[in-house]
Structure formats: C-alpha cells, structure tokens
N, C-alpha and C positions, 0 to 999 in steps of 0.2 A: 645356490642359485636356483636349483630345481625346486627346493622347498619354498622359496620366495614366490615363484611363479604359481605354484599350487595354492599358496595362501591368497594371492591376488585373485585367482580364479574363484576361490570360495567366497571371498569378500565382495566381489563385483556385483552379484545380484542384490546384496544388502545395500550397497551404495546406490544402486539404481533405484531401489524402492524408496530410499530416504529422500530422493529428490521430488517425489510425487507428493502424496498426501502426508502432511506433517503431524496429524493427530487432531484431537478434539480440544477445544478450549471452552471452559465453563462460561465465561462472560465474553463471548466473541462479538457482540454487537452493543457497545456502550451507547447510551442514549443521552441527548442533550436537547431540551425543549422539543421533545417529540420526534427528533431526527437522529439517525445513526450518526455518531460523531466520535472519532478517535482523537484523543488529545494527550499531550505530554508537556510537562514543564521541565526544562533542562537548565541546570546550573553549570556555568563554565567559569570557574574561578580565575580571577586576574585577567579577564578579557573584556575589552570595552565593546559598547554597542556597535561602533563602526567596524571593528575587526570581525565581529560575529556576522554582521550584515554582509560584509564583503565576501567572507568565506562561503556563506550560504547562497548568496546571490550568484557568485561564480559557479557554484555547483548546479544551481537551478538553470542558469543559462546554458551550461554545457549539456545538461541532461534533458532539458525541456524546450530549449529555444531553437531547435533545428527544423522542425516541421510544424508550421502553423496550423495544419489540418488535424494534427494529433494533439498538440499541446501549445500552451503559451505561458509566458512569464511576464508579470508586471511587478514593478518594485518602486519603492520610494525610500531613498536613503535618509531623507530628513525625518520621516516617520519611523524608519527601521522596519518596514513591512515588505514582505515578499508574498505574492500570490501566484499559484500555479494551477492551471486548469489542464487536465490531461485525460486521455483515454488510452488504455493498453489492454492487451489480451491477458486474461487471468486464468491460469490453469487451476481447475477445481480438484482434479485428481489425475490419474495417469491417462485418462481418455476424454474427459469432459473439460470444456473451456467456455469462457464468456468474455465479453468486452466490458471492462469496468471504466466508468467515467467518474471523475471526482474533482474536488477543489481542495487544495491545500493552502492554508494561510500560516505564515510564520511572522511572529512579532518579536523583533530583536530588542534587547535592552542590555544595559551593563551587567556583565557576569551571567548572562543567560538568554534564553529565548523560549517562547511558547509556540507550540505547533498544533495544528488542528487539521484533520482530514474529514470533510463532510460533503454534502450534496452528492451522495453516491448513487449511481444508477448502474444497472446491468443491461447490456444488450445480449439477448440469449436466443440461440437457435439450436436446440438439441438435435434436430434432424439434419443439420448442415444444409438447409435448403436456401441459404442466403436470404432468409426472411426473418431478420432480427426484429424482435420487439423489445421495447425498453420498459424496464421495471424499476421502481424506486426501491432502494435498499430497505426502507421501512416496511414495504409490502412483502419482502422475502426473508430478511434475517432478524427482524425485531424479535425480542424475547428469545434469543438464541435459535431462531428459525421456527419456533413453535407458533408464531403468529403469521406464518406464510399464507398469503391469500392468492398466490399465483399457481393455478392448477398444473401448468406445464412443468413447474419445478417440483420434482418428486422428492428431492433430498436437499432442503434448504440449509441443512447443517453444513453441507459441502461449501456453499456460498459463504456462510458465516465464518467458518474456519479459514477458508482461503482469503477472505477479505481481511480478517484479523492478522494473519501472517503477512499479507501484503503490506498493511499499514505498519506493522512492526519493522519489516525490512526497509520500508521507505523512511521511517523515522530514524532507523539505524544509519542509513546512507547520509542523512543530514548531519547526524552526530559525527560520523566519520569525516565529513567535510570540515567540520570545526576542528577535529583532532589533527587533521593533516595541516591545517593553517597555523596551529599553535607553534 
C-alpha cells in the first residue's frame, strides 16, 4: 500500500502536465478555399442516415442547446444536416487561454457522415483586462502559425496546436455519440 502511494505521488506531476499543452502538430491548420477548416469523413457500417442523424442531433442538443448566448443548434432531418455555432474557452497551455468561436456542420448519409469545423475566430486578451479583441483564425494560425499578422499574439503555434486538438476532441465526441447509439 505504501509503495502504491509513493508511485501515485511520483506520477501525479506527470499527469498534471499531460492535461495542459499536448505537443506540436505539423499540419495544425488545414486550409480550404483560403479559410482554416478542419474536416473528416466517417464511415459507419450498417447504420442508416436517420439513425446517424438522430444520434448526432441528440448529442448536439444535449451539449449545445442549453445556452443560446453561447451556442445554438439547427438541424434538418430531411436533409440530414446539423449545424452548431458555439464559443468556448480554449486553454492554450497551462496559463494562457482564449475564447474560440466556430461553426460545425455535419452532413449525415447512409453508412457515414461528413463533419467540418470552420469560421473560426479567437477573442483574446493576454493581459486579462476584459478587453477582448477578435481575430480570424487565418490571421493567426494559417501556415502553422507562420503567417501570423496579429502582433499581440507572440506564440501563434500555441493557438494552432490547441485549435487542432480541440477539433480532434470535438470530432471524437461526435464519433462517440454514434458508437453509443449503435
């Protein structure tokens, strides 16, 4: 028992660090038509359009339909489309954060769905003066952050990596909603 407690004390700092900055990504800002746009095409074998739509729509309403000032969901069962507009706090590392606003579109079809996260902006106030300014993702993270034109953002790679991991986690949540419905 004593050895287990010592092991947990040794591992605790490592676990705490793992929750902050997750590392660097080579292609953290994919582009589509001149805009930062994260996309994925998912195959869900033996599941029809309506079942996929119902599972994702239920997840979206549960997670985004609570506060109209922060997010909203619109959907069309006949078209198999779900749109989410939202803004959330995004941790850049252990000490820095920003507000990220984005639009997510999901198109459901038999045996799969396409998902896209775009129209990304950041509201950033590094001095915590409650004087947030809004910056388009293209001005901050295009070209892996190398094309940053916002002087107040000193490390655009933080934004790039955090946004990539946020999109990956978001897409994972949608996928998990489908898995739970099967």
